[in-house]
C-alpha positions, 0 to 999 in steps of 0.5 A: 325047194322041196319036191312037193311043192314042185309036183303041186305046182305042176299039177295046178300049172296043168289044171288051171288057167290064168285068173286074168286072161284065161291063157294056159300056165306054165312053170318057171324058174324066177330069179329075184335080182341078185339072189342066187337062189331062184324059185319055181313058180306057176307063170302066165306068158300072156300077162308076163306075171307070176300067177297061182291060176284058177280052174278054167270052169270058174274062169269061164263063168266069171268072164261070162258074169263080167261080160253079160252083165257088164260088171266093173269091180273097180269103178274108180278106175278107167275102163279098159282091158285091163280093169275087165281082166281084173274083174274077171280075176275078182269074181273068179276068186270069190267064185272060188272062195265060195266053192272052197267053203261049200266043199266043193273046191280043194287043192286038187280042183273040184271034189265033184266034176262041175256039170257045165255046158259050153253051149249053154253058158252065154246062150239063151235057150228056150225050153218047153215044160215037156223038154224040161220033164224029159231032161229032169227024168234023164237026170233022176235015172242017170243018178239013181235018185 
């Protein structure tokens, strides 16, 4: 077992959450049957399974998408909390794939810090034209555009 792999797993477990339930992840030594060599893996204690994890911001967006649009990625299965979790995981994988292919996400997480605001995700807001102009001006000034 290489220390590079363990270091990468530690970073990922610290940074990511379970893609099914959103719980924190931990490292565990997993023993497979009678095989004496145990492997260290990222594990979700809530789900009780090995889990590679997903960025928490991606999980939040995927969860919002599934809940707000009542999306079910597995229509042939009975709707339950499990299929909801599976749908969140599937949507999260798709979002992560897109971010990775656009160059926004790599093995160390987001290349650029994501601009997420918890108070906006999942909430309807009304912004007047004047307020929008002020927000845009602040953004332009902050980013020196």
